[in-house]
C-alpha positions, 0 to 999 in steps of 0.5 A, spaced: 344 727 261 341 730 255 342 738 253 336 741 255 335 748 253 336 753 259 339 748 262 346 747 260 350 751 256 354 745 254 354 737 256 356 736 264 357 729 266 353 728 272 355 720 277 348 718 280 349 714 286 343 708 286 339 708 292 333 703 291 329 699 285 322 699 287 316 695 284 310 701 284 304 695 284 299 701 281 303 703 275 305 696 274 312 698 273 320 698 276 322 705 279 330 707 280 332 712 286 338 716 285 342 720 289 346 727 287 353 727 289 354 732 295 359 736 291 355 738 285 353 745 284 347 747 287 345 751 281 344 745 277 340 741 282 335 747 282 335 747 275 335 740 274 329 740 280 325 747 276 326 741 269 322 736 273 316 740 276 314 742 269 316 736 266 311 733 271 304 736 268 306 730 262 307 725 266 301 720 267 298 720 274 298 713 278 292 709 274 286 711 278 288 718 280 291 720 272 283 717 271 280 721 276 284 728 273 282 725 265 274 725 268 275 733 271 279 736 266 274 732 260 268 735 264 271 742 266 272 742 259 264 741 256 262 747 261 267 752 258 266 748 250 258 750 252 258 756 256 254 762 255 260 766 259 264 770 254 272 770 258 276 776 256 283 776 259 287 782 262 293 785 263 295 790 269 296 797 265 298 802 270 294 802 276 288 799 273 287 793 267 287 793 260 283 787 255 288 783 251 284 777 248 277 774 248 276 766 247 269 765 242 267 758 242 261 756 239 256 757 245 258 764 247 259 766 240 250 763 239 249 767 246 251 773 246 252 779 241 259 778 241 261 784 236 256 788 242 259 784 248 267 787 245 264 795 244 261 795 251 268 794 254 273 797 249 273 805 252 278 806 255 276 811 261 269 807 262 274 800 262 278 803 268 272 805 272 269 798 271 275 794 273 274 799 281 267 796 281 269 788 279 275 789 284 270 792 289 264 787 288 267 781 283 262 782 279 258 788 275 253 790 269 255 794 263 250 798 259 253 800 252 247 803 247 245 810 244 240 813 247 235 819 242 237 826 246 235 833 242 242 834 239 241 827 237 244 820 238 248 819 243 253 813 245 253 812 252 256 806 256 255 805 264 255 800 269 249 799 273 252 802 280 254 809 277 247 809 274 245 808 281 250 813 284 247 818 279 239 816 280 238 815 273 237 807 272 230 807 271 232 813 266 236 811 262 234 804 261 227 806 259 231 811 253 236 805 251 230 801 252 226 806 247 231 806 241 232 799 242 240 799 240 243 797 246 246 792 250 246 789 258 253 785 259 252 781 266 260 781 268 265 777 273 273 778 274 277 772 278 284 773 278 290 769 275 295 766 279 302 765 277 302 758 278 295 757 274 300 761 267 306 755 269 301 749 269 298 752 262 305 754 259 307 746 261 301 742 259 301 745 253 308 745 251 308 753 250 314 757 252 312 763 255 319 768 251 315 766 244 309 769 247 311 774 253 303 777 253 300 771 255 305 771 260 302 778 262 295 775 263 293 778 271 285 777 271 280 773 266 273 778 265 268 773 264 261 777 259 255 774 259 249 778 255 243 778 259 240 784 254 233 779 254 231 781 262 231 789 259 230 788 252 222 790 254 221 793 260 217 800 262 217 805 267 211 804 272 211 812 274 213 819 272 221 819 272 225 825 273 230 825 267 237 829 268 241 831 264 246 826 260 252 826 265 259 827 262 261 820 265 257 817 261 259 818 254 263 815 250 271 818 249 273 816 243 278 812 246 278 805 245 282 798 247 283 793 241 281 787 244 284 781 240 280 775 240 282 767 238 277 761 237 277 753 236 279 751 229 272 749 228 270 757 228 275 759 223 274 758 217 279 760 213 282 757 207 289 759 206 294 758 211 297 766 214 303 768 216 305 773 220 310 779 217 312 785 218 314 788 212 314 795 208 309 796 203 305 802 198 299 803 196 297 807 190 293 811 190 293 817 183 297 818 178 303 820 182 301 819 189 302 813 194 299 811 202 305 808 206 302 801 209 305 795 213 303 788 211 301 784 217 300 777 215 299 775 208 296 768 205 297 765 197 291 770 196 291 775 201 294 780 205 291 784 211 296 791 212 295 797 217 295 805 214 294 811 217 287 812 221 282 815 217 285 814 211 282 814 205 281 807 202 278 806 194 274 798 194 280 796 189 287 799 191 294 796 187 299 794 192 307 794 192 311 790 197 318 790 196 320 784 199 315 780 196 317 782 189 310 783 188 309 790 184 302 794 183 297 787 184 291 789 185 287 787 191 280 787 193 278 790 199 274 785 204 274 789 211 277 797 212 276 799 220 278 807 219 279 808 226 285 802 226 287 803 219 286 795 219 286 793 212 284 785 210 285 785 202 284 779 198 287 778 190 281 781 185 279 776 180 282 779 174 288 778 177 294 773 176 293 769 182 298 764 180 304 768 179 302 772 186 300 764 190 306 760 187 311 767 189 308 766 196 308 759 196 316 759 194 318 765 199 315 760 204 319 754 201 326 757 201 324 760 208 320 755 212 323 755 218 321 762 219 315 761 217 313 754 220 315 759 227 310 765 224 304 760 221 298 764 224 294 758 225 300 755 229 300 761 233 292 761 234 292 754 236 297 755 241 294 761 243 287 758 243 290 752 249 293 757 253 288 761 254 282 756 255 288 752 260 286 759 264 280 759 263 277 752 265 281 754 272 276 759 273 269 758 270 264 763 273 258 760 274 254 754 279 254 748 273 252 742 272 253 737 267 248 733 265 247 726 262 242 721 257 237 717 262 230 715 262 228 719 269 230 726 269 233 727 276 238 721 274 240 727 269 245 730 273 251 728 273 256 733 276 256 740 280 262 744 279 262 750 284 268 756 286 270 756 294 267 763 293 261 763 288 254 765 292 250 762 286 246 758 291 243 763 295 238 764 299 241 757 300 247 754 302 251 748 301 252 742 306 258 738 306 259 735 299 251 735 298 249 741 294 241 744 294 239 745 286 232 742 288 231 750 291 231 752 283 229 745 279 223 743 284 215 744 282 213 748 289 207 743 293 208 737 289 209 730 293 214 727 289 219 731 286 217 733 278 221 740 276 217 743 269 223 747 269 229 741 267 223 738 263 223 744 259 230 744 258 231 738 256 226 737 251 228 744 249 221 748 249 226 752 254 232 755 254 232 759 260 228 760 267 229 767 272 226 762 279 226 768 284 225 768 292 223 773 297 227 773 304 223 776 309 228 779 314 223 778 320 223 770 321 228 769 316 221 765 312 222 764 304 218 766 300 217 762 292 215 767 287 213 765 280 217 769 274 212 771 271 209 774 276 215 777 278 217 780 272 210 782 268 204 783 275 202 787 280 206 783 285 212 787 283 211 793 286 209 790 292 215 787 293 219 794 292 215 796 298 217 791 301 224 792 299 223 800 300 222 798 308 228 794 308 222 788 310 225 783 305 231 781 300 231 779 294 234 773 290 233 772 284 237 767 279 238 765 271 237 758 269 240 757 262 241 751 259 246 748 253 245 742 249 252 740 248 255 741 241 258 734 240 262 729 244 268 732 244 271 739 245 278 741 243 282 739 248 279 732 248 285 728 245 290 731 249 286 730 256 286 722 254 293 722 251 297 721 258 291 715 260 293 712 253 299 710 256 297 707 263 290 703 261 288 703 253 281 699 255 279 705 260 281 711 255 277 706 250 270 707 256 272 715 258 272 716 249 266 712 248 262 716 254 264 723 251 257 722 247 253 720 253 253 728 255 247 732 253 246 740 256 250 744 261 246 748 266 248 754 268 246 758 275 247 765 276 246 770 281 243 776 278 240 778 284 243 785 285 241 787 278 234 785 279 233 788 285 235 795 282 231 795 276 225 794 281 226 799 286 227 804 281 219 802 277 221 798 271 216 792 269 216 788 264 212 788 258 208 782 257 209 780 250 204 780 244 203 773 244 202 772 251 198 779 252 193 776 247 192 769 250 190 773 257 186 778 254 182 772 249 182 767 257 
């Protein structure tokens, strides 16, 4: 047996008994069966079984099953790659959770103001309140922004249910919209099982001991910027503006949220290495600041200093262990709250000298620096987080392919068992009634203006609204324009106040696929190439046929509360002028 880390301390001879040799028709290979001797140490048998179960994720299945597995994983990867949802990994923190690291993709960076989304999750006390709400409802909407008060601008962060309890949703939304500096983030929570993490470590050949912080992940928080539905809201009637509650104000105690991204988004031109070395920054003739080097490259450094330290635009840095003495660096970015300083060599510095000294140091200690290469660490972290995220997508998703006929473009639907995104419709066996969201009402033949506009890319999103009448369970469709802008909205409010109806509002967003491959396409097809090269080539060429990913998300709770709180959307200026002319 080969020596395997954690399995045998020294080579161990084990005599096995041959039981049978059988031909596997599906694989076209002979399979040999062995039996362990009865007197073998049970601990060794357990260790071998564990090793086999882990390596099983790196072996191909039977041909048909392997093709099916590869297709499903390729499609799930495509949904994650082209989803507007931004996944944030969470870990336990006392009785609550804390945010650790976010996964950036091309689509979620385009569809979200990522800086504001992460900022809305950073406040420690408010994040704890958000977690409690998410554990109870699996969903929440969080408002983060500035409002003008007599005392000046005040930063607030609150969930929409907190504002409902305080009776201040209408007032706060009105004030946030008036200032214009805010974000509303839709959040959904899902739990990560131990088995999910074991699979992710095994599939990507990552040692959990080297990435302990990843093994602490217990939940995924999915975030999506839905400010577009609120940034033109106004009050229908007068509102009672109460004093601002202390629970809504920022505490100043923030979580640090890292992020990881696919290599195409990371535009660094030099290899960076993780380090922890003492450094000093010269601030005057006889004065200096202590610092720590977090990482370095041939022409850059990342330092950590005491929070709120005074840092000049150009500084001189000494790192004794790296043989850098009084080298001149330019500050690229400085975060006073965390004390993180990012530097690059000043133009008049001898770059060749510093670059060559870093290069020679890396060459002399290649084994150490290979393990601490940030690109490698980031790539493995990215793959692990991707594997977790792809198994817990928060919304119903539809993958679309090229076809002459609109309906035939809808290829595959992915939906978790716990999802309620189909409401007010329901799934029957494997039939998912998407016509309730897409089909034009009152048409003899199936037509869909929503799908045609999305495929022609004249529209990217739509809000599909229904009211369920409680007396007879009848479903009434309401046009998006009427629901958002017309007097019908006040009639709906009256019916909701009297509990005569239930409101269903569903967001439909289409994202054009960002190319034929995802960061894991080659990885997903690797096992299939061992079994059937022709099918491997076919699946690889099929990847160019996917055109869009349509995400369907139930947003009823937010839209219900906005209607009940007398908030109505103002027509965009261009639309209002067209109506006036008509």
